[in-house]
N, C-alpha and C positions, 0 to 999 in steps of 0.2 A: 504494499500499500503505499509506504514511503516513497518508493521509486516511482510509482505511478503519479504522485502528487508532485514529485520533483520535476517530472518530465512536463507538467503542466505549468511550471513557473514561467511569468511571463518576463523572458529575458531579452526578447528579441525587438528591435526597433521596429516601429510600425512602417509597413509597407507602403507605397503610393496610393495603392487602391485603399487602404484602410483609413489613410488621411483623407482622400477625396469622398469615402462614403461619409466620414464623420463631418467633413465639411457640409456635404450635401443635407445632413440633417441638423445643420446650424451648430455643430460641435465643434467650436474652434476655440484658440487661445486668445481669451478676451479679458483684459483688466479693466474694472470699473473705475479704477483712479485715473486713467488717461482722457475719458471723455469728460471726468469731473474738472480736471485742470484745464482742458480746452474751453469749457464752458466757463469757468472763473476767469481764464485769460481772456475770453471774448468780453465778458461782462466789464472787466477792467478796462479794456481798450474801449469799449463804447463809453463809458464813464468819462475816461481820460480825454477822449477826442471831442465827446457830444455832451458831456455833463454841464457845461455852461449853457448850452442851447435848451437842454431838457430842463435844467432849473429855471432858465428865463421863461420858458413856455409854461411851467407849473405854476411861477410866481404869477404870470399873468393871468392865468385861468383863475387862481385863488382870489386876485385882485377883482376880477370881474364877477365872480360869485359873490363878494361881499358887496361890491358896489351895486348889484342888482337885487339883492336880497330884499331890501326894503321897498323898492320901487316896482318890484314885479307884480302885475296884476294877477290874480289867483283864478285864471281861467283855464280850462283843459288844454286850449292851443298854446297859450304862453308858457304853462308847464313843460308841456312834450316837447317844445322848441328849445327850452333852457335845459331840460335833461339831455337831448340829443346833443346839444352844443358841447356841454360838459364831457359826455361820452366819448364824442368824437375826438375831443382835445386830449383826452387820456390815451386814446387808442393811438393817437398821432405821437405821443409821447414814448409810449411802451413799445410800440411796432419795431423800432429799430434794435432795442436791446432783445426782444423776444426773436426777431430774426437771425441776429448773431449768435444768440445762445443756442437755438435750435440748429443753425448751421455748424456752429463748433462741436455740438454733440454727435452729429451726424460723420464730420470729418475725423473725430476722435475715435470712433469705430471703425470707420473705413482705413484709417492709417494703420490699424492693427490687422484687419484680415481681409481687407479689400471690399468690393462691392459683393454682397451676398444677400439673397432674396430666398427664404425658404419658410415653409408654412410648419415646420415640424416642431418649434419651439412653443408656437401659440395653438397647437393641437391638445385638446383637454385629455390629461392622462390621469385617470382614476387611481391609478397605483401610487400618485403624489398625495393623493387624500387619506392614506391609510396612516392612522397616528402612531402606529408602532413604528413604521419607516421613518416617519417625521422624528420621532425621540430618538431614533438611531442616528439620523443625520444631524441632530442637535448636538450630540456628544461624539461626533465624528471627529477625527484629527484635523480634517479640512475647516470644520466650523470653527474649531479651537484656534487655528491659525488666523482666520477672518477676525476673530475677537481680538487676538493679540494686535493684528494690523490696526483696527478700529483705535483701540487703546493707545497705541504708538501715535496714531495720527492726532487723535484728540491732545496727547501731552506736547506733541511737537508744535502743534498749531497754538496751543495755550502759551507754549514757551516762546513762539515767535510774538504773540500779541503782546506777552508781559514784557519782552527785550524792546519792542517798539515804543510801548507806553512809557517806559523809563525815560525815554528821551524827550516826553511831554510833560512829566510830573511837574517839573518846576513852572511850566507855563499855566498849569490848571488854577490856581488861585488868582491869576490875573484876568481869567475869564470872566470875573463878577465886574470887571470895569469895561468890558467889550458890549458892543450891540449885539442884538440877536443874529443879525449878519455875520458879525465877526466869529460868534461862537459857532454859526454854523460852518463857516469856513474852516475853523480849527478842527471842528468833528470831522468834516469831509476830507482833509489833510491825513488827520491821524488813521481813519478808516483806509483812505487809498494806501498809505504806507502799509498797514498791517495786510491788507489784501495782496499787495504786491509782493512782500517778502513771503507771504503764505504760499502765493502761487510758485514762487521759485522754490520752496521747500517741497512743495507737493509733486512739482515737476520731477525732482530728483526721485521722489519716493515712487511716483507713478512708473519710471523708468525700472526700478528695482522691482516693483509688483509684476510688471509685464514680464521682466526677464524669469520671474518665480513661477509665474502662470503659464508661460509657455514651457517652461522645464516640466510642470506638474502635467499639463497637457500631453506632452510626450510620455511621460510615465504612465499616465491613464490609459493611453492607445497602445501600449507595448503588447507583443502578441507571443504566445508560447511557441515552440518550435511546431508543435503539432498544427497550430493555426496558419503558422506560415506555409506548411506543406499542404494542408487543405486548400487554402487560397490559391496556391499555385497550381494545384489540381485543377480548381475551378476555372481559372483563367487561361492556362496552356493545355488542360485537358489531361485525364488520367493517362500516364505514361504506357501503361499496358494497353489502353484503348488505342492510343495512338499509334503505338508498336504493331498492333492487330490490323489498322487500317493501312500502315505502310506495308505490310505483309501481303494484305488483299490487293493493294494498288499494284506491287510487284507481280503478282500472280497474274492478274489481268494483263499488265503490259507482256509479260511473257506469252501468254495465250494468244494474245494479237500478234505477236511476234513469229509465234510458230504457224500462226494461220497463213504469213506472208510467205512462208518457205517454199509451199509448192509453185508459187508464181515466180519464184527467183530464176535468174538466168544462169547463175553457177554458184557452187559453194566453194570457197577456198579454204583449205584445211592447212594443219599443222604437222603432222596428219592427225594425231590422236588427241591433242589438248584443246585445239581452237578449232572453230569453224565460223567463217563470216560467209553470208548469203548475199549476193548482189545481183541486182536487177537493173536491165538496161534495154530499152525500146526506143524505137525511132521517134524523134521529136523530144526526148529527154536531154536536159542540159549536159548531163554527164551521169555515168554509172552510179547507183545509189545503194547505201546498205539496208537492207530491209531485216536482217537478224544476224545476230552475233552470239556467241557463247563460249565457255571454258568449260572443260571437265565435263559433267553429266549433260549440261545444257548442249554442248557442243556435239557429242554423241546423239542426242536427240535430234539435233538440226540435220546432221548427216542422214540418221535413219530416215526422216520425213523426206529429205531430198532424194535418197535412192528410192523410196516408194513413189515419188512424183516424177521419176526420170529426171530429175535435175543433176547435171554432170557434177561430180566432185573433183577439185584440180588440187594438187598438193603444190604448195608453196610455201615453205617455211617463212623465209624473210618477210614476203608480202603478208602473210596472214598475221604474224607479230607486229608488223607496222600498221596494218588495218585496225587490228584489235586495241592498239594503244592510242591511235589518232582519231578514231571516228565514232560516232554514236549511231543509233538507230535513226535512219532518215537522213543521215549526212551524204552529201556526195563524195565522190572519191577525190582526195587531194590531187592537185595539180601534179605534183612530182611523181604520182603513180599511175598517170594516164598510160604511159607507154607500156607499162609490164601488164595493166588491166586489159589494154586493148588487144595486146598478144593473146592473152587468156581468152578474151570473148572471141577473137578470131578463131583460135583453136576449137572453141566450143560450137561456133557456127559451122566449122568445116565437120566437125564431128556429128552434129545433127544433119548435116546435108548427106553424109556418107550413110547414116541410119535410115534417112529418107530414102536414099537410093536403093 
């Protein structure tokens, strides 16, 4: 039993087919930290480049609301118009950051595993509703790793926020002498600094997390030696079946070759080990090899030739040269034309004598 269990250890790297099948099912190496960093960086970029415009637009909207609050006639048309104006202004303010955030999230995923559309992940799986399986996943090693990563992320982000705020502690008492606008600017600067440094740290963590996730993904897809063999059989075919097919194909080719022997013009022999059947008729470009063989096959070719009254001509050098340099259906090489022509002339004279 121990040997059998050991043989099933997943020690082999996943094959290309295994990786492709996993990808088609949506099972790819994906770190959740990468899209988070992209989203955070995109949000920071929008605020940095468009924050002044967004703040000005928001201030203008609030000023308009308060200015019209006391003079707005309470009629359904006016209320509807007022609500639509407020809603459209809020949408205009939020659309840029929403577009950037959504785009950043998509880019963060595409950067990891490319474009991938599959319905496997959204297909309902009743097995996932099993409470026992859920408890097992809760206490699994992977869940523990995720918990440790989350705690480390909170500690690091908290540490970064604390380190940044240390630089602003001396300025906090002076906020009481600033206007509301100055206080808002101070808070915005501090928040931007915290977000920027947090994004840098999270970027480094995301790279490490992606490397770990990719390694874990490879480990999960590892295969046993038996799985590799089974997959090879499925993709390439069972070796015994392929051997049987090749044997049948050889037998069929041999049968067709033997059927061509009675129509040959002459059979050149070694005399005992080789036999090459040649056919030539008027209009042919050159004499053609219609059958050849060695040993038992040669003996069978000669037997068929004798039964079909096809002449046998012994020529050891020519037989060896033809056997090595030609295949079934090939024309006689040009350098052998002279010798073969002499043999064919002899055969024609022989047939003429017989007819006479």
